C-alpha positions as CSV (number, residue, x, y, z in Angstrom):
1,A,-11.4,2.9,-9.1
2,M,-14.4,3.7,-11.2
3,A,-13.4,1.4,-14.0
4,Q,-12.7,-1.4,-11.5
5,E,-16.1,-0.9,-9.9
6,I,-17.8,-1.1,-13.3
7,K,-15.9,-4.2,-14.2
8,A,-16.9,-5.8,-10.9
9,I,-20.6,-5.1,-11.5
10,H,-20.3,-6.4,-15.0
11,Q,-18.7,-9.6,-13.8
12,R,-21.4,-10.2,-11.2
13,Q,-24.2,-9.5,-13.8
14,P,-22.8,-9.9,-17.3
15,K,-26.2,-9.6,-19.1
16,V,-27.0,-6.3,-17.4
17,M,-26.1,-3.0,-19.0
18,V,-23.9,-0.9,-16.6
19,V,-24.3,2.9,-16.8
20,G,-21.6,5.0,-15.2
21,I,-22.4,8.7,-14.6
22,M,-19.3,10.7,-14.2
23,G,-17.7,14.0,-15.0
24,S,-16.7,14.7,-18.7
25,G,-13.0,14.7,-17.9
26,H,-13.2,11.1,-16.9
27,I,-14.5,10.0,-20.4
28,M,-13.8,12.5,-23.1
29,N,-11.9,11.2,-26.1
30,R,-12.1,7.7,-24.6
31,Y,-9.4,8.7,-22.1
32,G,-9.7,7.9,-18.4
33,V,-12.4,5.3,-17.6
34,P,-13.1,4.1,-21.1
35,H,-9.4,3.5,-21.7
36,Q,-9.1,1.7,-18.3
37,L,-12.2,-0.4,-19.1
38,H,-10.6,-1.5,-22.4
39,D,-7.4,-2.5,-20.5
40,L,-9.6,-4.5,-18.1
41,G,-11.1,-6.4,-21.0
42,I,-14.3,-4.4,-21.5
43,A,-14.2,-2.8,-25.0
44,D,-17.9,-2.4,-25.7
45,T,-18.5,1.1,-24.2
46,A,-20.3,4.2,-25.3
47,I,-19.7,7.8,-24.3
48,L,-22.6,10.3,-24.0
49,L,-21.5,13.8,-23.1
50,P,-23.5,16.9,-22.2
51,W,-22.8,20.2,-23.9
52,D,-23.9,23.5,-22.4
53,G,-22.7,25.8,-25.1
54,D,-19.6,27.0,-23.3
55,E,-17.4,24.8,-25.5
56,E,-16.6,26.0,-29.0
57,C,-18.2,23.9,-31.7
58,D,-14.8,23.3,-33.2
59,S,-13.8,21.3,-30.0
60,L,-16.7,18.8,-30.6
61,T,-14.8,16.4,-32.9
62,P,-16.0,12.9,-33.7
63,D,-13.5,11.5,-31.2
64,V,-14.9,13.4,-28.2
65,A,-17.9,11.1,-27.7
66,D,-20.3,8.7,-29.3
67,A,-23.1,11.2,-28.8
68,I,-23.5,14.7,-27.4
69,F,-26.6,16.3,-25.9
70,G,-27.4,19.9,-25.0
71,V,-28.2,21.0,-21.5
72,K,-29.4,24.2,-20.0
73,E,-26.9,25.9,-17.6
74,I,-28.1,25.8,-14.0
75,A,-26.9,28.0,-11.2
76,K,-23.9,26.6,-9.3
77,S,-24.4,25.7,-5.6
78,E,-23.5,28.4,-3.1
79,K,-22.6,25.7,-0.7
80,P,-18.8,25.2,-0.6
81,K,-17.6,21.6,-1.1
82,V,-15.1,20.0,1.2
83,K,-12.3,17.7,0.1
84,L,-10.7,15.0,2.2
85,G,-7.6,14.9,-0.1
86,V,-7.1,11.2,-0.7
87,V,-7.0,8.8,-3.7
88,I,-8.8,5.6,-2.7
89,E,-9.9,2.3,-4.2
90,N,-12.0,-0.5,-2.8
91,G,-10.2,-2.6,-0.3
92,E,-9.8,-6.3,-0.9
93,V,-12.0,-7.3,2.0
94,G,-14.1,-4.1,2.3
95,G,-13.2,-0.6,3.3
96,A,-11.4,2.0,1.2
97,Q,-7.7,1.6,0.6
98,V,-5.7,4.9,0.6
99,K,-3.5,4.9,-2.5
100,E,-2.3,8.5,-2.1
101,V,-2.7,11.4,0.4
102,V,-2.7,14.9,-1.2
103,A,-0.1,17.3,0.2
104,A,-1.5,20.0,2.6
105,S,-4.9,18.2,2.7
106,V,-7.4,17.6,5.5
107,A,-6.5,13.9,5.3
108,L,-2.8,14.6,5.8
109,A,-3.5,16.9,8.8
110,A,-5.7,14.2,10.3
111,G,-2.9,11.6,10.1
112,V,-4.2,9.5,7.2
113,Q,-1.3,7.7,5.4
114,K,-0.8,5.9,2.1
115,G,-1.7,2.3,2.7
116,D,-4.3,2.9,5.4
117,L,-7.6,1.1,5.1
118,I,-10.6,3.3,6.0
119,T,-13.0,1.0,7.8
120,S,-15.4,3.6,9.3
121,I,-16.5,7.1,8.6
122,A,-18.8,9.3,10.7
123,G,-19.6,6.2,12.7
124,G,-20.8,4.2,9.7
125,K,-19.1,1.1,8.3
126,V,-17.1,1.6,5.0
127,T,-17.7,-1.3,2.6
128,T,-16.8,0.5,-0.7
129,I,-15.2,3.8,-1.7
130,M,-18.7,5.2,-2.3
131,D,-19.3,5.2,1.5
132,V,-16.4,7.6,1.9
133,I,-17.2,9.7,-1.1
134,D,-20.9,10.1,-0.2
135,T,-20.1,10.9,3.4
136,V,-17.5,13.5,2.6
137,Q,-19.7,15.2,0.0
138,A,-22.5,15.4,2.5
139,T,-20.2,17.0,5.1
140,P,-20.5,20.8,5.4
141,A,-17.4,23.0,5.6
142,G,-16.3,23.6,9.2
143,R,-17.3,20.2,10.5
144,W,-15.2,17.4,12.0
145,L,-15.5,13.9,10.5
146,P,-14.4,10.9,12.6
147,L,-12.5,8.2,10.7
148,E,-11.4,4.7,11.7
149,V,-8.5,3.3,9.8
150,R,-6.5,0.1,9.9
151,R,-2.8,0.6,9.5
152,G,-1.2,-2.8,9.4
153,K,-2.6,-4.6,12.5
154,E,-3.3,-1.4,14.3
155,R,-6.7,0.3,14.4
156,L,-6.6,4.1,14.7
157,E,-9.3,6.7,15.3
158,L,-8.6,9.9,13.4
159,V,-10.6,13.1,12.9
160,A,-10.7,15.0,9.6
161,K,-11.3,18.7,10.4
162,F,-12.7,20.5,7.4
163,P,-12.0,24.3,7.4
164,L,-14.9,26.8,7.2
165,E,-13.7,27.7,3.7
166,A,-13.8,24.9,1.1
167,A,-10.6,24.0,-0.6
168,S,-11.7,25.5,-3.9
169,E,-12.1,28.9,-2.2
170,R,-8.6,29.0,-0.7
């Protein structure tokens, strides 16, 4: 979904440099997003990776990135992060299309199914996947999050109930 969004922006504004900020695992060794962009016809990419000193210098091979910069380690957030448990991509006419529902996830418990189109989250309209991602990331553990999905011609109202403990703590 990230590569598709970058390509869409590039197509709308071909003379503008597009910068994607994402986790290292999505770009290291030109795997993930850079590989997907190449398959989508965008080969002119550069990879800039942070290095906090936790990695051994031997792992920093020339193939890892085009450039590496050092960063100071910062304390991790004490706030647990919630996860909805879906793989989504932008819908053809807006919304977020559910490509996969993770087993034993909040989404599965709420009744979300593969193929659903998420059209509303927390009362706000979903126009891209970022609306879903931003809303979920801003939701504290223990809260309920209303979703509206379109399943075929049917519109359903679902509620994602996040546990008090974040998924990473269970």
